[in-house]
C-alpha positions as CSV (number, residue, x, y, z in Angstrom):
1,M,4.3,15.9,19.2
2,E,1.2,15.0,17.3
3,N,-0.2,17.3,14.7
4,T,-4.4,16.5,15.4
5,D,-7.1,17.9,13.8
6,P,-9.7,18.8,16.2
7,K,-12.4,18.9,13.5
8,H,-11.7,15.4,13.1
9,S,-13.4,12.7,14.9
10,E,-13.5,8.7,15.1
11,S,-15.8,7.0,17.2
12,P,-13.9,5.1,20.0
13,D,-14.8,1.7,19.0
14,G,-12.8,1.4,16.0
15,N,-16.0,1.5,13.6
16,A,-15.4,3.6,10.1
17,K,-18.0,6.0,8.9
18,P,-20.1,5.0,7.0
19,V,-20.2,6.3,2.7
20,E,-21.4,9.5,2.4
21,H,-24.4,10.2,0.4
22,D,-25.8,13.7,1.6
23,Y,-22.3,15.7,1.7
24,A,-24.4,18.6,2.0
25,K,-26.2,17.5,5.5
26,H,-22.5,16.6,6.9
27,E,-20.7,18.9,5.2
28,Q,-18.5,19.8,8.6
29,D,-17.5,16.1,9.4
30,P,-18.2,13.8,6.3
31,G,-17.5,10.2,5.7
32,P,-15.8,8.5,2.5
33,S,-16.9,8.9,-0.9
34,P,-18.5,6.2,-2.7
35,Q,-15.7,6.5,-5.4
36,A,-13.4,6.5,-2.6
37,V,-14.6,3.1,-1.4
38,N,-15.4,1.4,-4.2
39,E,-12.9,2.2,-7.1
40,E,-10.8,-0.5,-8.8
41,N,-7.2,-0.5,-7.8
42,D,-5.7,-2.5,-10.9
43,K,-3.3,0.2,-11.9
44,G,-1.0,0.4,-9.0
45,A,2.2,-1.2,-8.0
46,G,0.7,-4.6,-7.0
47,P,0.8,-5.8,-10.6
48,T,4.1,-4.4,-11.6
49,M,5.8,-5.8,-8.2
50,K,4.8,-9.6,-9.4
51,W,7.2,-9.1,-12.2
52,I,9.7,-7.2,-11.0
53,I,10.8,-9.4,-7.9
54,P,11.3,-12.7,-9.7
55,I,13.2,-10.6,-12.7
56,L,15.6,-9.2,-9.6
57,I,16.1,-12.4,-8.1
58,I,16.7,-14.6,-11.0
59,I,19.1,-11.8,-12.3
60,L,20.7,-12.0,-8.8
61,A,21.1,-15.6,-8.9
62,I,22.9,-15.3,-12.2
63,L,25.2,-12.8,-11.2
64,Y,26.2,-14.7,-7.5
65,W,26.6,-17.7,-10.1
66,I,28.8,-16.0,-12.4
67,F,30.9,-14.5,-9.7
68,F,31.2,-16.7,-7.0
69,K,30.8,-20.1,-8.1
70,D,34.5,-20.7,-8.3
71,R,35.4,-19.4,-4.9
72,P,38.0,-21.9,-3.2
73,S,36.6,-23.1,0.3
74,T,38.5,-21.6,3.2
75,N,38.7,-24.8,5.1
């Protein structure tokens, strides 16, 4: 069963709420803050993953080449 918050409301046409500029006026159902919408995402996992994934692929390829290159074929 879903946990639904009866105070939370979304428009049925799928439009997101506008950025909140007057929190006191819309305190019961505010939109997102400007900081949440305009925040830079340069400290996330994305830049790290750009380096880790290729390095892991190279390491796994080297390990495969070392351990499985001399296997006899089963023909």
